[in-house]
N, C-alpha and C positions, 0 to 999 in steps of 0.2 A: 401853556405850551405845555405844562404836566397832562393834558390829557392824548396831545400829538405822538408823546411817549407812549403812552399806555398803548395805542392803535398800532405805532410803526413795531410795538413790545410784540402784539398780538399778534401782529402780520408775519414780524418773524416766526416766532414759534408755529402759527399755521402752516409755514412756509418747513422747517422742519419736520413737521409730523409729514407731509405733506410726503416731502424725498422718503424717511423711513418706510409707508406704506409701502412708497412706489417699489423700495428694493424690495420690502419685504413678498412683496405680487411676484418679482423676478425671480426670487430665490424658489419661491413654490414652485411655480412654473418650470425649474431647470430641476426642480427634485421631483416633478412629476414627470418631465422624459427622462432622466436617467432611472427613472424605473420601470421602463419598459425599453429597456437596454437591453441584452443579453446578459446570463448573469455569467457569469466567471467567480475562480478564485482564485486561494494564492498559494493551490498543489497541500492539501496537507499531508502530511507523512501516519501511513499505519505501519506498525511494529507488527514481525509475528515471528516466534520461533518454531523451527519445524520440530516434529519428536513431541511437542508443549502445545502449541495454538493446533488443533484440528479444524477449527472454523473460524474464520475472518469475515466481516461484512463491510465492502467499500461502499460509503456515505455518497448519493446522491439525492436532490430531493427539491421538490421547485417550489418558489416561496413570490407569493404567498402561496399556499396550498390549494391546489387544482385538478381537481380528477384527469389521470393521465396513463386512465387503463387503455385508450381508443388512439394513443399517441406512436409513433415508432420511438424506441429507447433502443441505443446503443451502445455496448459498453465494448472497447476496444483497446489494444497495444500498435503504435506504430513500431513497436521493432520485431512484432510478426509477421508472419506470411502463411497462410492468409493471417489478419490485424484482428478479425472477431472474435471479442472473449462471449460475449452474448446480444444476441439481438433479440426483444419485444416487436410485433408487430401486429396489427389490427385484430389487437385484444389474445395476442399467444406467444407463445415459444417461438422463431423461425431461426435453427442453427443451423440450416445447412452448410451456412460456409463458415462455421463451428472452427477454429483452430482446436484438430484432435486430442491436441492437449489439457482441453477444460471437459473433455467429453463426461457427461453426466458429473460435475462436478461445480455448475453456475445454477443461480435459480433467482427469478427476482417474484418479489409477492404482489398477484393478483391485488389484495385484500390493501397492500399499505399504496396499492398505485393507485388507488381511489382517493387518497390526499395525497396526491404528487410525490410521492415516495418509491423512487427508481434504483434504491440502493441495492449491489448486488450481494450476493452469499457467494462464496467461494468455498470448499467442504476439502479438505483433505493436502492442506497447504502443504505447499512443494519449492525447494532453493529456486527450481526454474521460474516460478511465478512472481519472482520479483522483478519490476519494472514502475511504469506509469501507465495507468488507467485512466481511457480518459470516457467521459459519458457527457451524448450529444442526444438531446429529445428536441430535435430540430423546429418541430409545429410548435413549442414553447418557448423558441431561444437560448435554452440551456447548453452549454459547452464545458461541462466542469472536470478538473482534472484531480487523481490521487496516485500519492507512491505506495508502494508497499514493497517495505524494507522486510527480508526475509532473513535470520539467522537462524543456527543451529546450536542442538543443545550438546556439547563434545566433552566427556569428563574421561580424566588419565587420574590413575590411581596407582599408590603401590600396594603390589597385589604380595609380593614376597619380597624379600632380600633383595636387589637388584634386575626385577623382575615389573615392568610399566605395562599395562591395561587402559589401553583407548577405546569407550564404547558410547555410540550414537544411536538414536531412532528417527524413524519419522521420514526415511527417502527412499525418491522414488523419480527414477527409474536405481535400479542396483549401481550405488557408486564404487568408488576404490579410495582405499587406503595406504598413504603412505607414513612412515617415521622419518622424518629428518633431524642431521644436528645444525648447529648454531650455522652453518656454513653452506647448510644446503643439500648436502650430501643425503643420501637416501640410505637405510639401512636397514638390510634385509630383517621383514618382521617373523617370529618365529612364530606365530600363528596368527589364521584369519576365520571366522568364521560370520557369515551371514545367515541371517533370519528371513521370512516374510510372514510378517501380520493378517488377521483375517480381514485386518483393510485394507491389505493390497500395499502396505508401507512395511520397507526394510529398516532392519534394525540390525548394527554389526556389532563384531569385539575385535579384538587385535591384541595379541600381547608380545615385548618386547623384552627379549634378555639383555641387559646393558652388558657391556667388553671394559676392559681398562681403557682402551682407547677412545671409545667414546667420550663428548664432549659434555660439557656439566646439564646444555640446555638444548630439551629435548621436544622436538615438535611431531603432534599427528595433525595431518593433514588426510581431511576427505574430499577428493575430488567427485564432481560429478559434473561430465560433459567438458567445457570450458571455465566451471565457475568452482570456487573449491571454499571451504570455511576450516580453522585450522583452531586448536590451542597450544599453548606450549609450557612447560613446566622447569624446574630448575633441580638438577640432581644434583644434590651436596656430593662433594669426593669422600 
């Protein structure tokens, strides 16, 4: 009788190991199937500051690495018309349908493409560059997105008693500058200067002379088309 128990126990252990092996094979097969599906990501975010960040790189690569020089690589933004930011096709740039705001500011590296790196380099970052970019490589089933958030370096300083100065740089095209009270009322500025540097980007300076009737919370707002960035300062009474 003890021998029969040992045989039953051996059969039971064999059954358990067979089941484990069977499930392991299924998991391995499912992993291999998933590996062949389209590449997607959770939309990473990249921060840039105009006036400080001149160039940025939007990452996009093939995993595992493979030569992508002969593949079509399409960078685009769905909120633009035309939507194409940069297109690589047949081993070279194909920029006929490129959105004009990106002219001479985008590039992909042929050397990096040889290792499956289709990242986009964007130069002279502007406020209008903010948005979600799509990297699409149909031949390799790559469809990735990356969000670019663009902030501005705006500074308010007290240059003399009762006089504030607002400065910022790295803008294109030329922006508008407004001074506002806490209620949103526009205050006429005493002066406004705009300079265009060798990089074709604008730097600005605006001064405001405070009056007694002005509120203690003052805002300098720089506006470009429908977008704006601003900074606030509290002026003690």
